[in-house]
GUVOGU-529310 format. One record per residue (C-alpha): residue number from 0; chain; x, y, z. Coordinates in nm, 4 decimals. Layout:
<sites>
<site resi="NUM" chain="A" X="X" Y="Y" Z="Z"/>
...
</sites>
This chain:
<sites>
<site resi="0" chain="A" X="-0.0386" Y="-0.0206" Z="-0.0051"/>
<site resi="1" chain="A" X="0.1128" Y="0.3180" Z="-0.1464"/>
<site resi="2" chain="A" X="0.1903" Y="0.6320" Z="0.1285"/>
<site resi="3" chain="A" X="0.1084" Y="0.9611" Z="0.1234"/>
<site resi="4" chain="A" X="0.3322" Y="1.1407" Z="0.0360"/>
<site resi="5" chain="A" X="0.3873" Y="1.5139" Z="0.1721"/>
<site resi="6" chain="A" X="0.5154" Y="1.7894" Z="-0.0402"/>
<site resi="7" chain="A" X="0.7599" Y="1.7786" Z="0.1058"/>
<site resi="8" chain="A" X="0.8967" Y="1.4578" Z="0.0110"/>
<site resi="9" chain="A" X="0.7930" Y="1.2832" Z="0.3548"/>
<site resi="10" chain="A" X="0.6254" Y="0.9978" Z="0.3637"/>
<site resi="11" chain="A" X="0.2468" Y="1.0124" Z="0.5883"/>
<site resi="12" chain="A" X="0.4088" Y="0.8115" Z="0.8829"/>
<site resi="13" chain="A" X="0.6033" Y="1.0355" Z="0.8745"/>
<site resi="14" chain="A" X="0.4570" Y="1.3160" Z="0.9377"/>
<site resi="15" chain="A" X="0.2692" Y="1.1171" Z="1.2065"/>
<site resi="16" chain="A" X="0.6056" Y="1.1136" Z="1.4422"/>
<site resi="17" chain="A" X="0.6907" Y="1.4313" Z="1.3814"/>
<site resi="18" chain="A" X="0.4179" Y="1.5579" Z="1.5310"/>
<site resi="19" chain="A" X="0.4054" Y="1.4198" Z="1.8531"/>
<site resi="20" chain="A" X="0.8159" Y="1.6072" Z="1.8961"/>
<site resi="21" chain="A" X="0.5813" Y="1.9623" Z="1.8103"/>
<site resi="22" chain="A" X="0.2927" Y="2.1509" Z="1.7392"/>
<site resi="23" chain="A" X="0.2117" Y="2.3321" Z="1.4630"/>
<site resi="24" chain="A" X="0.1113" Y="2.6882" Z="1.6115"/>
<site resi="25" chain="A" X="-0.1170" Y="2.9387" Z="1.4715"/>
<site resi="26" chain="A" X="0.0550" Y="3.2870" Z="1.4393"/>
<site resi="27" chain="A" X="-0.2019" Y="3.5841" Z="1.4617"/>
<site resi="28" chain="A" X="-0.2515" Y="3.9238" Z="1.3354"/>
<site resi="29" chain="A" X="-0.1630" Y="4.2322" Z="1.4713"/>
<site resi="30" chain="A" X="-0.5082" Y="4.2967" Z="1.5578"/>
<site resi="31" chain="A" X="-0.5831" Y="3.9540" Z="1.6537"/>
<site resi="32" chain="A" X="-0.3345" Y="3.9062" Z="1.9055"/>
<site resi="33" chain="A" X="-0.4722" Y="4.2554" Z="2.0864"/>
<site resi="34" chain="A" X="-0.8498" Y="4.0691" Z="2.1023"/>
<site resi="35" chain="A" X="-0.7233" Y="3.8382" Z="2.2804"/>
<site resi="36" chain="A" X="-0.4716" Y="4.0501" Z="2.4951"/>
<site resi="37" chain="A" X="-0.7767" Y="4.2273" Z="2.5964"/>
<site resi="38" chain="A" X="-1.0489" Y="3.9583" Z="2.6653"/>
<site resi="39" chain="A" X="-0.7541" Y="3.7599" Z="2.9012"/>
<site resi="40" chain="A" X="-0.6895" Y="4.1225" Z="3.0648"/>
<site resi="41" chain="A" X="-1.0733" Y="4.1748" Z="3.1217"/>
<site resi="42" chain="A" X="-1.1134" Y="3.8803" Z="3.2508"/>
<site resi="43" chain="A" X="-0.8149" Y="3.8917" Z="3.5474"/>
<site resi="44" chain="A" X="-0.9304" Y="4.2426" Z="3.5902"/>
<site resi="45" chain="A" X="-1.3035" Y="4.1819" Z="3.7024"/>
<site resi="46" chain="A" X="-1.1311" Y="3.8725" Z="3.8651"/>
<site resi="47" chain="A" X="-0.8506" Y="4.0002" Z="4.0563"/>
<site resi="48" chain="A" X="-0.8607" Y="4.3187" Z="4.0290"/>
<site resi="49" chain="A" X="-0.5863" Y="4.6011" Z="3.8583"/>
<site resi="50" chain="A" X="-0.3403" Y="4.5360" Z="4.1314"/>
<site resi="51" chain="A" X="-0.3816" Y="4.1078" Z="4.2020"/>
<site resi="52" chain="A" X="-0.2701" Y="4.1234" Z="3.8096"/>
<site resi="53" chain="A" X="0.0543" Y="4.1371" Z="3.6515"/>
<site resi="54" chain="A" X="0.1624" Y="4.1534" Z="3.3097"/>
<site resi="55" chain="A" X="0.2953" Y="3.7904" Z="3.4160"/>
<site resi="56" chain="A" X="-0.0228" Y="3.6260" Z="3.4345"/>
<site resi="57" chain="A" X="-0.2182" Y="3.8089" Z="3.1126"/>
<site resi="58" chain="A" X="0.1164" Y="3.6394" Z="2.9075"/>
<site resi="59" chain="A" X="0.0998" Y="3.3233" Z="3.0382"/>
<site resi="60" chain="A" X="-0.3227" Y="3.3136" Z="2.9847"/>
<site resi="61" chain="A" X="-0.2409" Y="3.4328" Z="2.6011"/>
<site resi="62" chain="A" X="0.0680" Y="3.1741" Z="2.5634"/>
<site resi="63" chain="A" X="0.3384" Y="3.5214" Z="2.4812"/>
<site resi="64" chain="A" X="0.6224" Y="3.6040" Z="2.6280"/>
<site resi="65" chain="A" X="0.5817" Y="3.9442" Z="2.8058"/>
<site resi="66" chain="A" X="0.7508" Y="4.1777" Z="2.5380"/>
<site resi="67" chain="A" X="0.4094" Y="4.1186" Z="2.3266"/>
<site resi="68" chain="A" X="0.1632" Y="4.2950" Z="2.5574"/>
<site resi="69" chain="A" X="0.3991" Y="4.5953" Z="2.6552"/>
<site resi="70" chain="A" X="0.4494" Y="4.5732" Z="2.2897"/>
<site resi="71" chain="A" X="0.0517" Y="4.6120" Z="2.1991"/>
<site resi="72" chain="A" X="0.0050" Y="4.8369" Z="2.5554"/>
<site resi="73" chain="A" X="0.2789" Y="4.9462" Z="2.6923"/>
<site resi="74" chain="A" X="0.2448" Y="4.7603" Z="2.9847"/>
<site resi="75" chain="A" X="-0.0416" Y="4.6859" Z="3.2389"/>
<site resi="76" chain="A" X="-0.1686" Y="5.0571" Z="3.2871"/>
<site resi="77" chain="A" X="-0.2238" Y="5.0541" Z="2.9147"/>
<site resi="78" chain="A" X="-0.4088" Y="4.7646" Z="2.8967"/>
<site resi="79" chain="A" X="-0.6147" Y="4.8188" Z="3.1908"/>
<site resi="80" chain="A" X="-0.6694" Y="5.1622" Z="3.0129"/>
<site resi="81" chain="A" X="-0.8174" Y="5.0705" Z="2.7393"/>
<site resi="82" chain="A" X="-1.0226" Y="4.8024" Z="2.8575"/>
<site resi="83" chain="A" X="-1.1801" Y="5.0678" Z="3.1167"/>
<site resi="84" chain="A" X="-1.3174" Y="5.2955" Z="2.8157"/>
<site resi="85" chain="A" X="-1.4325" Y="5.0076" Z="2.5981"/>
<site resi="86" chain="A" X="-1.6550" Y="4.9577" Z="2.8676"/>
<site resi="87" chain="A" X="-1.7162" Y="5.2884" Z="2.9186"/>
<site resi="88" chain="A" X="-1.8604" Y="5.3478" Z="2.5538"/>
<site resi="89" chain="A" X="-2.0428" Y="5.0779" Z="2.5985"/>
<site resi="90" chain="A" X="-2.2099" Y="5.1736" Z="2.8453"/>
<site resi="91" chain="A" X="-2.2613" Y="5.5588" Z="2.7768"/>
<site resi="92" chain="A" X="-2.3626" Y="5.3832" Z="2.4427"/>
<site resi="93" chain="A" X="-2.6649" Y="5.1686" Z="2.5881"/>
<site resi="94" chain="A" X="-2.7893" Y="5.3951" Z="2.8303"/>
<site resi="95" chain="A" X="-2.7842" Y="5.6839" Z="2.5543"/>
<site resi="96" chain="A" X="-2.9340" Y="5.4210" Z="2.2954"/>
<site resi="97" chain="A" X="-3.2267" Y="5.3226" Z="2.4847"/>
<site resi="98" chain="A" X="-3.3695" Y="5.7351" Z="2.5847"/>
<site resi="99" chain="A" X="-3.6135" Y="5.6701" Z="2.3201"/>
<site resi="100" chain="A" X="-3.9958" Y="5.7110" Z="2.3967"/>
<site resi="101" chain="A" X="-4.1807" Y="6.0255" Z="2.4851"/>
<site resi="102" chain="A" X="-4.3300" Y="5.9793" Z="2.8553"/>
<site resi="103" chain="A" X="-4.0833" Y="6.0626" Z="3.1751"/>
<site resi="104" chain="A" X="-4.1335" Y="5.7207" Z="3.3069"/>
<site resi="105" chain="A" X="-4.0938" Y="5.5280" Z="3.0398"/>
<site resi="106" chain="A" X="-3.7470" Y="5.6778" Z="3.0048"/>
<site resi="107" chain="A" X="-3.7152" Y="5.6229" Z="3.3221"/>
<site resi="108" chain="A" X="-3.7443" Y="5.2527" Z="3.2666"/>
<site resi="109" chain="A" X="-3.5555" Y="5.2449" Z="3.0030"/>
<site resi="110" chain="A" X="-3.2961" Y="5.4237" Z="3.1719"/>
<site resi="111" chain="A" X="-3.2313" Y="5.1395" Z="3.4890"/>
<site resi="112" chain="A" X="-3.3402" Y="4.8623" Z="3.3046"/>
<site resi="113" chain="A" X="-2.9930" Y="4.9927" Z="3.0264"/>
<site resi="114" chain="A" X="-2.7521" Y="4.9071" Z="3.3585"/>
<site resi="115" chain="A" X="-2.9060" Y="4.6241" Z="3.4789"/>
<site resi="116" chain="A" X="-2.9124" Y="4.4933" Z="3.0670"/>
<site resi="117" chain="A" X="-2.5629" Y="4.6091" Z="3.0791"/>
<site resi="118" chain="A" X="-2.4553" Y="4.4488" Z="3.3879"/>
<site resi="119" chain="A" X="-2.6308" Y="4.0662" Z="3.3148"/>
<site resi="120" chain="A" X="-2.4654" Y="4.1003" Z="3.0222"/>
<site resi="121" chain="A" X="-2.0932" Y="4.2183" Z="3.0468"/>
<site resi="122" chain="A" X="-2.0891" Y="4.1361" Z="3.3824"/>
<site resi="123" chain="A" X="-1.7141" Y="4.1395" Z="3.4130"/>
<site resi="124" chain="A" X="-1.6560" Y="4.4860" Z="3.2690"/>
<site resi="125" chain="A" X="-1.9282" Y="4.6422" Z="3.5134"/>
<site resi="126" chain="A" X="-1.6573" Y="4.4111" Z="3.7689"/>
<site resi="127" chain="A" X="-1.4106" Y="4.6066" Z="3.6558"/>
<site resi="128" chain="A" X="-1.6113" Y="4.9691" Z="3.6330"/>
<site resi="129" chain="A" X="-1.6771" Y="4.9897" Z="4.0059"/>
<site resi="130" chain="A" X="-1.3192" Y="4.9128" Z="4.1045"/>
<site resi="131" chain="A" X="-1.1217" Y="5.1406" Z="4.2499"/>
<site resi="132" chain="A" X="-0.7628" Y="5.1485" Z="4.0417"/>
<site resi="133" chain="A" X="-0.4258" Y="5.2984" Z="4.0268"/>
<site resi="134" chain="A" X="-0.4501" Y="5.4937" Z="3.7176"/>
<site resi="135" chain="A" X="-0.8352" Y="5.5936" Z="3.7140"/>
<site resi="136" chain="A" X="-0.8143" Y="5.8927" Z="3.6302"/>
<site resi="137" chain="A" X="-1.1156" Y="6.2533" Z="3.6147"/>
<site resi="138" chain="A" X="-1.2528" Y="6.0838" Z="3.2642"/>
<site resi="139" chain="A" X="-1.1934" Y="5.6708" Z="3.4198"/>
<site resi="140" chain="A" X="-1.3836" Y="5.6563" Z="3.7366"/>
<site resi="141" chain="A" X="-1.7171" Y="5.5297" Z="3.7922"/>
<site resi="142" chain="A" X="-1.8460" Y="5.8087" Z="3.9205"/>
<site resi="143" chain="A" X="-1.7320" Y="6.0066" Z="3.6441"/>
<site resi="144" chain="A" X="-1.9260" Y="5.7619" Z="3.4696"/>
<site resi="145" chain="A" X="-2.2155" Y="5.7984" Z="3.6201"/>
<site resi="146" chain="A" X="-2.2086" Y="6.2349" Z="3.6208"/>
<site resi="147" chain="A" X="-2.1903" Y="6.1177" Z="3.2051"/>
<site resi="148" chain="A" X="-2.5929" Y="5.9030" Z="3.2186"/>
<site resi="149" chain="A" X="-2.6775" Y="6.2073" Z="3.4611"/>
<site resi="150" chain="A" X="-2.5832" Y="6.4467" Z="3.2042"/>
<site resi="151" chain="A" X="-2.7972" Y="6.2847" Z="2.9235"/>
<site resi="152" chain="A" X="-3.0927" Y="6.2430" Z="3.2413"/>
<site resi="153" chain="A" X="-3.1077" Y="6.6111" Z="3.2927"/>
<site resi="154" chain="A" X="-3.2838" Y="6.6744" Z="3.0122"/>
<site resi="155" chain="A" X="-3.5937" Y="6.5218" Z="3.1241"/>
<site resi="156" chain="A" X="-3.5833" Y="6.6392" Z="3.4449"/>
<site resi="157" chain="A" X="-3.5190" Y="6.9512" Z="3.3576"/>
<site resi="158" chain="A" X="-3.9128" Y="6.9459" Z="3.0867"/>
<site resi="159" chain="A" X="-4.0471" Y="6.8122" Z="3.3835"/>
<site resi="160" chain="A" X="-3.9616" Y="7.0177" Z="3.7087"/>
<site resi="161" chain="A" X="-4.0237" Y="7.3563" Z="3.3950"/>
<site resi="162" chain="A" X="-4.3750" Y="7.1767" Z="3.3657"/>
<site resi="163" chain="A" X="-4.4094" Y="7.1533" Z="3.7287"/>
<site resi="164" chain="A" X="-4.3733" Y="7.4480" Z="3.8262"/>
<site resi="165" chain="A" X="-3.9826" Y="7.2789" Z="3.9576"/>
<site resi="166" chain="A" X="-3.7100" Y="7.5231" Z="3.9662"/>
<site resi="167" chain="A" X="-3.4813" Y="7.3306" Z="3.6769"/>
<site resi="168" chain="A" X="-3.2009" Y="7.4863" Z="3.7939"/>
<site resi="169" chain="A" X="-3.1997" Y="7.1934" Z="3.9832"/>
<site resi="170" chain="A" X="-3.2642" Y="6.9430" Z="3.7317"/>
<site resi="171" chain="A" X="-2.8900" Y="6.8788" Z="3.7477"/>
<site resi="172" chain="A" X="-2.8488" Y="6.7461" Z="4.1744"/>
<site resi="173" chain="A" X="-3.1963" Y="6.5451" Z="4.0805"/>
<site resi="174" chain="A" X="-2.9975" Y="6.3725" Z="3.7562"/>
<site resi="175" chain="A" X="-2.7212" Y="6.2520" Z="3.9917"/>
<site resi="176" chain="A" X="-2.9639" Y="6.1101" Z="4.2976"/>
<site resi="177" chain="A" X="-3.1598" Y="5.9248" Z="4.0501"/>
<site resi="178" chain="A" X="-2.9046" Y="5.8127" Z="3.8542"/>
<site resi="179" chain="A" X="-2.6775" Y="5.7547" Z="4.1252"/>
<site resi="180" chain="A" X="-2.9396" Y="5.5134" Z="4.3356"/>
<site resi="181" chain="A" X="-2.9757" Y="5.3070" Z="4.0025"/>
<site resi="182" chain="A" X="-2.6078" Y="5.2069" Z="3.9932"/>
<site resi="183" chain="A" X="-2.5743" Y="5.1665" Z="4.3613"/>
<site resi="184" chain="A" X="-2.8974" Y="4.8684" Z="4.3151"/>
<site resi="185" chain="A" X="-2.6868" Y="4.8030" Z="4.0341"/>
<site resi="186" chain="A" X="-2.3736" Y="4.7016" Z="4.2856"/>
<site resi="187" chain="A" X="-2.5851" Y="4.5017" Z="4.4653"/>
<site resi="188" chain="A" X="-2.7399" Y="4.3355" Z="4.2096"/>
<site resi="189" chain="A" X="-2.4727" Y="4.2081" Z="4.0357"/>
<site resi="190" chain="A" X="-2.4089" Y="3.9841" Z="4.3789"/>
<site resi="191" chain="A" X="-2.7361" Y="3.9534" Z="4.4754"/>
<site resi="192" chain="A" X="-2.9052" Y="3.8932" Z="4.1274"/>
<site resi="193" chain="A" X="-3.2534" Y="3.8051" Z="4.3639"/>
<site resi="194" chain="A" X="-3.5531" Y="3.9770" Z="4.2453"/>
<site resi="195" chain="A" X="-3.5583" Y="3.9219" Z="3.8619"/>
<site resi="196" chain="A" X="-3.4727" Y="4.2135" Z="3.6750"/>
<site resi="197" chain="A" X="-3.8131" Y="4.2744" Z="3.5493"/>
<site resi="198" chain="A" X="-3.9515" Y="4.3810" Z="3.9425"/>
<site resi="199" chain="A" X="-3.6040" Y="4.6047" Z="4.0544"/>
<site resi="200" chain="A" X="-3.6061" Y="4.8654" Z="3.7429"/>
<site resi="201" chain="A" X="-4.0383" Y="4.8365" Z="3.8383"/>
<site resi="202" chain="A" X="-3.8987" Y="4.9699" Z="4.2049"/>
<site resi="203" chain="A" X="-3.6416" Y="5.1594" Z="4.1416"/>
<site resi="204" chain="A" X="-3.8055" Y="5.3658" Z="3.8744"/>
<site resi="205" chain="A" X="-4.1447" Y="5.3141" Z="4.1602"/>
<site resi="206" chain="A" X="-3.9639" Y="5.5147" Z="4.4364"/>
<site resi="207" chain="A" X="-3.7693" Y="5.7734" Z="4.1492"/>
<site resi="208" chain="A" X="-4.1563" Y="5.8657" Z="3.9992"/>
<site resi="209" chain="A" X="-4.3794" Y="5.8149" Z="4.2895"/>
<site resi="210" chain="A" X="-4.0575" Y="6.0536" Z="4.4647"/>
<site resi="211" chain="A" X="-4.0764" Y="6.3228" Z="4.1676"/>
<site resi="212" chain="A" X="-4.5245" Y="6.2968" Z="4.1843"/>
<site resi="213" chain="A" X="-4.4797" Y="6.4344" Z="4.5718"/>
<site resi="214" chain="A" X="-4.1986" Y="6.6159" Z="4.6082"/>
<site resi="215" chain="A" X="-4.2147" Y="6.9713" Z="4.7202"/>
<site resi="216" chain="A" X="-4.0918" Y="7.3272" Z="4.5703"/>
<site resi="217" chain="A" X="-3.9090" Y="7.4576" Z="4.7947"/>
<site resi="218" chain="A" X="-3.8145" Y="7.1784" Z="5.0729"/>
<site resi="219" chain="A" X="-3.7268" Y="7.2532" Z="5.3599"/>
<site resi="220" chain="A" X="-3.5262" Y="7.0474" Z="5.6756"/>
<site resi="221" chain="A" X="-3.7633" Y="6.9756" Z="5.9996"/>
<site resi="222" chain="A" X="-3.4920" Y="6.9396" Z="6.2474"/>
<site resi="223" chain="A" X="-3.2524" Y="7.0922" Z="6.4234"/>
<site resi="224" chain="A" X="-2.9737" Y="7.2006" Z="6.1463"/>
<site resi="225" chain="A" X="-3.0921" Y="7.4279" Z="5.9323"/>
<site resi="226" chain="A" X="-2.7169" Y="7.5213" Z="5.7677"/>
</sites>
């Protein structure tokens, strides 16, 4: 029986013997390697945090040497910064894209669902965003992200305040309070996962909407502190 012969003249038997000694490695393109490192870094940062993750571990998971990580990102800080930037844009896009309804209450529902959807779908990303990190800057912290989302809500509240005879200049304060409430609840729900997402959204909107419904135009303190 004739054996299959490789293009280099070696027989199939020869190839079988050599396959046990060496494994053919598939070369990635630069873009593919970058995406691989981002995926690995994202998972490690979510699991261990920035401080608990090392370049050595990232490189080992990717099956490359440390210089490859430095070549693509300049180090762990650069990789982390790209991961955070991507997650922030993803969350902002989801919240902004969700705000499509005309009725203010439905807009609040959509904003709450957008954040909970992000937590459910991009759990690793949310864990990264809510962690403290030595490379977090004014544009890269969870607080600044919440501020960006609150800016989207300001316009909704501003129109509602005008319609109800309230001072629209206070809309930014209330927007921060409402978005912060949803975000902190989302952090809790990240691990609890009970009740179900729709029920969480319903309760958040219930508190927010009926809180606005009973809002006093000029609230006064009832305790002994006045300033």
